[in-house]
N, C-alpha and C positions, 0 to 999 in steps of 0.2 A: 383573636389570635394571641398566643402567648409570645411576647417579644423578649421575655426574660430568659436567662440561662436556666437550664433545668438540672437538678441534682440527680445523680444516679445512685439509687439504693439497691436496685435489683437488676441483674443482667442475665439474658439467656444467650448462651454460646453453643451453637450447633453447626459445625463446619465440615465440609468435605475436604477442602484445602485447609490443612491444619497449620500451615506456616504462620508463625507469629501468634497463634491462639494461646499458647501457654503463657507467653510474656504478657499478652493482653489480660488474661485472667489474673495473673499475679499482680499486675499493676492495679486492676480494679479492686482486688481483694485488699490491697494495701490502703485503698481509699474507703474501706469498710463496706464494699459492695458485696451483696449475696450473689452467688453464682448458681444458675440453673443450667443444666446441660443434658445431652442425650447420648446414648450409645458409646461409640468409639471416642467421641470428644470428651465425654465424662470420664471415661477410663484413662485417657491421656492426661487430663487435668489432675485427676486423683493421684496418678502415678508421679506427678510432679509435686505432690504434697499440698495441693490446693483444695480447700474445703469446697465441695461441690454437692449440690442436691440434684439427684436424678429426676427427670421430668415425671417418671412414673410415681415416684414418691410424692412429688409436689401435687400432681393431679389426683392421686389415689386410684389411678386406673393403669393397669399393666399394659405394656406394649402388646399389640396383637397383629396377626397376619404377617408374621416374619418381619416385623418392624415397619410395615406399611402404614400403620396407624400408631402414632405415639404422641405427636404434638397437636393433632387435630382434636382439641378438647376445649370446652368453654373456659376452664381456668387459665389456659394458655392464651387463647385469643381474647378472652375478656380482659386479662391482665395487660395485654398489648393495646387493645382498642378502647378501653375505658377512657372517657374524657375526664380529666382531673378537675375540670371546672364545673362539672355537672354532678351534684350530690346524688341524683338518682342513679347515675352510672356507677358511682363508687359504692353506693348501698347495694346495688344488684351484684357487683363483683364480690363484695364481702359476704353476701348471702350465699353465693355459690362456692364460697371457700377459697376464692382466688385472691391474688395480691398483685398490685401494680408492677409491671415489668417496664423498666425505664430505658433499657438498652437491649437491642437485638443484634447480635453478630451472627449472621448466617450466610453461608455460600452453598451452592447447590451441587448435586451429583454431576459428575463430569460428562454430561450428555454429548456435547459436541466432540470431545476428545474420544469418547467411546465409539461413536458412529464413524469417526474418521479412520478407524482401524479397518483395513480390508477384510479381516477375518471376523468382524463384529456380526453376531447373529441378531435376528429380529427380536428374539427373547431377551438378549442382553440389552438391546436398545430400549425396550419397553421398561425393563427393570431400572434403567437409569433415568427415567422420567421422574423427577422430584415433584411431590405433591405438597407435603407439609412445609417444605422450605419456602417455595414461592408464596404460600398462603401467609406465613409469618412475616416475610419481607414486605408484602403488600399491605398487611395490616399495620406494621410498624411505620411504613412510609406514609400511609394514609393519616396516621395519628402522630405525624412528626411534630405536632405542636407540643406533645408530651413525651415523645419517645425518640431515641437516637437509633438509627438503623445503619448497620455497616455491612456491606456485601464484599468489600475489597480489602484484603489484608494491608494494602498500602495506606489505608485510612486509620489503622489502629493508632499509629504513633501521633498523628496530628490531633486526634480526639483525646488521647491521653495527655498530650501537652496542654491542651486547652483546659482539661479537667484539673490538672495540677496548678495551672496559673490562676484560674478563676473559681475553681470549686464546682463548676458546672459546664454545660455545653450550650453554646449560643444558638439563638434562633436561626441565624444565617447558616451555621454549620449544619444544623438539623435539616434545614430546607435543601441545602446542597446535597446532602447524603440521601435525602428522600428522592430527589430527582434522579440521582445516580442509581438508586435501588429500582425505581420503575424502569429505567433504561435497561438495567441488568435482567429483570424478569421478562421484559419485552424481547430482548435478544435471545434469552433462553427459550421462550415459547416459539420465537421465530425459527430457531434451530430445529426444534421438534417438528414444527410445521413443514419446514424445508425437507427434512428427512422423510417423514411419513408420506408427504405428497409426492415424493420421488419413487415410491414403491409401487410395483405392479401387483396384481392379484396373488401371484406366487411369491411375493416379497422380494423378488429380484429388483435391483435398483436401477432406475433410469438416471442418465447423466444430468437431467434438468428437472427440478421439482415442479409440481403442478402449481404450487404457490411459492413465489420467491420473496423472501424477507431478507433485507440487508440493513445493516446499521452502521452509521458513521458518527464520529464525535466531532463537534466543531472545534477547530483549532483557533480560528480568528475570523472576524468580519473584515472583508477587504474594502478598500476605498470605493471601488466600483467594479463592474464586470468588464467585458470586452470593450464597452463604451461607457462614457460617464453617466449616461441615463439609466444604466443597468446596475442594480445592486448585486452583491456577490459575497460569498463566504468560502473559506477553505475548510473542508472536512477530511478526517483521517479515519481509515479503517481501525477497528478496535485492536486488531492484531495485524498491522501492516507487514508485508513481506520485507525482510531485512534488506537494506540497500536501496529501497525505493525513495522517491523524492519526499514523500510525506514524513520520512524519518530524518530529513536534513536538519542540521544546526546552522542557523544564521549567525555569522561571526561579526558582521558589521553591515552598515548600509541602510538605506531607506526601507520602508515596509515594502514587501513584495506585492506586486499587483497580480490580478487575474491572468493577464497576458504573460507576465514574467514567469508565473508558475507553469502555465501551459507550455511555454517555450523551453523552460528549464527542464521539464520532464522529458521532452523530446530530445534535448541535448544529452541529458544524462543516460537515457536508455540507449542511445546510439553509442555513446562513449564507452559504456561498460560492456558492449558487445564486441569491442575491437581489441586487438593486441595492445599491450602496454609498452611504451607510453603512446597515447593518442590524444588528439585535440579535435573537438567538434564545435563548430560555430553555427548557431541556429538563428534564423530570422523568419518570423511569422510561421513557426512550426516546421520549417523546412531547413535541412542542412544547406548552408551556402559555402561551406568549406570544411573538409575533413582530411586529416592526415595522421599517419603514424610514422615515427622516426626514432632515432637513437636517444633523443632527449625531448622533454616537454617544450623546451624553447624552440627547437627545430620543427617539432610537430605544429606548434602554434604558427610559426612563420609560414610554413607550407600551407596550412589551412587558411590563413588570412589571405595569402596571395591568390587563392582560387577566385575570390570575389570580394575585393576590398570595399567596394561601394556598399554591397549588401551587409558586410560584416560591421559596418558602422552602427553602433547602438545595439549590437547583437547579444546573444546569450552564449557564453563559452563554457564548455565542459572539458575537463581533463580526467583521465582515468589513472593518473599517477600524481604524486605529491608535487606541488609547485615550489621551485626554488626562487632565489632573488632575481636571477637573470630572466626567468620566464615571467615573473610578476612584473618586472620593469617593462618588458615588451608589451604585455597586455595592458598595463596602466597607461602606456603612451597613446593608446587609442581610446575612443569613447565606447565603453562597454556597460551594459546594464547589470548583468549577473555573471559571476564566475563560480563554477562548481568544481571541486576537487576532493579527493580522499583526505588530503592534508595539505598544510602550508608550513614552510620553514619559518622560524621567527623573523628572518630577514624579509621574506616575502610578505608577511603580515605588516611589517613596518612600511614596506613600499605602498601597500594598499591603504595604510592610514592616511597617506597624502591624498587619497581619493575617497573621502568619507561617504560619498553617495553610492559608490559601487557596492552592490550587495554580494557579500562573500558567503557561500554555502559550503559546509563540510559534510561529506556523506561517505560512509564506508563503502568500499568497493566489495561487492558480494556477488556470487554467481546468481544469474537470473533465475528466479523461481516462477513456476506457472501461476498465473493469476486469472481472474475473470475480468474481462473488459465490459464496461457498460456504456451504452449510448442512448440518450433520451431521444425519442421521436414523439410526434404529436399524439397524446393519449396513451403512450406506452413506453416500453423500454426494450432495447436490444441487448442481449447478453451473449458473450462468446468467450471461448478460451483465448488466452493471449497468443499473439503471433510469435511463438517461440519454436523455431525449427532449426536446430543445429545442422549445418551443412557438412556432410561426410564426403570429402573429396573422392574417396574410393568409389562412391556410388554415383558420381557424376558421369554423364554420357557424352563422349565426344562424338558429334554427328557429322563432322566435315572430314574431308580428305586429310587436311593438315591438323595436327594436334597442337595445343598451346605449348610454347616453350616454358622452361622452368620459371623465368621471371614473369611471364604472362600469367602463369597459374597463380602466383602470389597476388598479383594485382586483380585478377578475376575474383578471387575469394574476397578481397577487400572491397571491390566494387559491389559485389552482391550484398555484402553486409550493409554498406551505406544505402544501397537502393531500397532496402527494407524500411528505411526511416524517411524516405522521400515520398511526398504525396503523389498518388497515381494521376496521370501516367508518368512514370519515372524513367529517365535515362541518365546514367551517370558515367562520365568518362574519367578514367583513372590512369595514372602513370607514376611509377616509382613510389608507390605507397601513399599517394595523395590524390585528391580529386582535382580534375582539370576543368571540368564543366558539368553543371547539373541542370537538367531540365525537369520541372516539377509541375504537377497539378493541371496539365493541359487536357483538353477533351480529345486530342489526337496525339498518338504516340509519335507520329512524324513531326508534329510541332514541338514536342518535348525534345526530340533529337536536335532539331534546328536551334532551339533556344539554348540548349546545352553548349552547342558549338559557338553560338553568338557570345555567350558569357565567357567562354574560354578565350575567344579572340579579343574581347574587351579587356581581359586581364593580361593579354600578351602571352598566353600559354599555347604551346604547340601541341596539337592532337596527333601528329604523325607518330605512328608506332604505339599509340595508346591502346587500352582495352576499354570495353563498355559493358555495362549491365543494364538490363531491362527488367523491371519488376514483374512484368507479365509477358506473355508471348507476343511475337510480332504477327498480327493477323494477315498482313500482306508483306511482300518483300520491300515495299517502299521505305518503311521506317528503318529497316536494317541497311538499306542502300545509302540512306543519308548518313548513318553512323559510320559506314565504311568509307564513303566519299570524304568525310571530314578527317579521316586518318586512322581510325581504329583498326587494329590487326587481329583482335580476338574479342569475342562476345560471349557473355553468359546470359542465359534467359531460360524461362521455365520449359518452353516447348509446349506442345499440346494443341496447336492450331490445326485446322483441317488443311491448311496450306503450308504445313511444316516443310514439305519436300521442296516447294518452290523457294522458300526462305533459305533452306540449306543450299540449294543450287546457286542462289545469289551469293552466298558466302564463298562457296567453292569457286565461283567465277572470278573472285578477287583474291583467291588463295588465302582467305581468312579462316581462322579457327573459330569454331563455335561449340559451346558446351550447353547441354540441357540439364536443368536441375530437377525437373519433375515437380516443382513446387513454386507457387507464385506468392507475391507479397503485396497485394493491394493494400493501400492505406488511404482511407477516405476521411 
């Protein structure tokens, strides 16, 4: 293994994404590097006044098959793959008329972007399968002992800086870039496999590929998993949806744990689904208090008062910037993680006095569809995300009494919160805040009773409240508990074979009930 920095004498630049390529070539040329290039890249570099040798001139073989074959040549791959420490390799390269190529800057045809377009044809997809590019990248990565491979324009500047400082590129940098290159070609081939295996015989596209390939990059190794005897790590999608937890910036506090991250994700997803400003407090992946109000301070106070015992050591998410007063209220309690789109300077100073509190800043952004994955023994479950905006105009009032205006607002709020509560979920709401939450029970009746018990323990009155159920009531008994405890309006999916008896139970108590036609199981 060559542990010494290598000098760059010859570089091959052939890129689909040309951002930064001209600056890279200019800087390399200033270091006395000879530039080889192909097609459009060569044209762009020449137009910038950079001396460049076309690959066809270097190999002595003209491009053929409409450019499908241009870099697939012994002089190219021999120049990349030849081991500099083996005289027989160098002699064979010289005999073939080739020269060592010390740097390969290549990125690939935009296959994933092409097939993401709804109007993309099968023929377009096939033409965007790069062949020569992956071959050069793999060759350079394999021979990273002697060759620098760059697949990401973001790496141009660090490589150039190292070249300027030491006159060469270090072994550690070459190895890092080689690892990145193999990950790049793996993701590229995975995208092709995903696309092709999703096609039927007539080339129509199925929603789910026959072979599913996904790729995530490690962000950090965690101290442990859910329990100390489990090891764990945090991985991030290569292109995570904007506004998701993996994009958060930690401003202060201890290292985030596995459980912190799982709970923080639940808190943030609920918070960004609610009207602004809102506060969500999560404990063990379930909301224990949620509220929306005129200020973040009042939203926090209302959310906290739903279940102060459970809120101890919880995860708190806000969907609006925190000011000093809100920060002071939060900091007066024991909290593990706080998430918000921003913090005032005064709020940050308040949290400085609580150095162990983990502060996360995360842009508030509309929820985008994603794929959810869940590991099972020997396999993987995949599904589209549970994103289903509720259109009030499409809701169906099924009882003799319709909800009043104030009840409608609370019903919509309760339904949003119920989506983030583990099934079976019952959520009592009043005045834009949760009053009692029953979660994760085997019986919906028990969830209703627990929600009422939690409200009573917090000294909250359920009389005149509304309630949401994440799935239908299979029997009237669960609804009857909800109404006995004081709810006057209920929102639920409907769809039970006993819907009529459930509706009759609501009418018997002059309660309003709304069907959504959609459920929100959360397991």
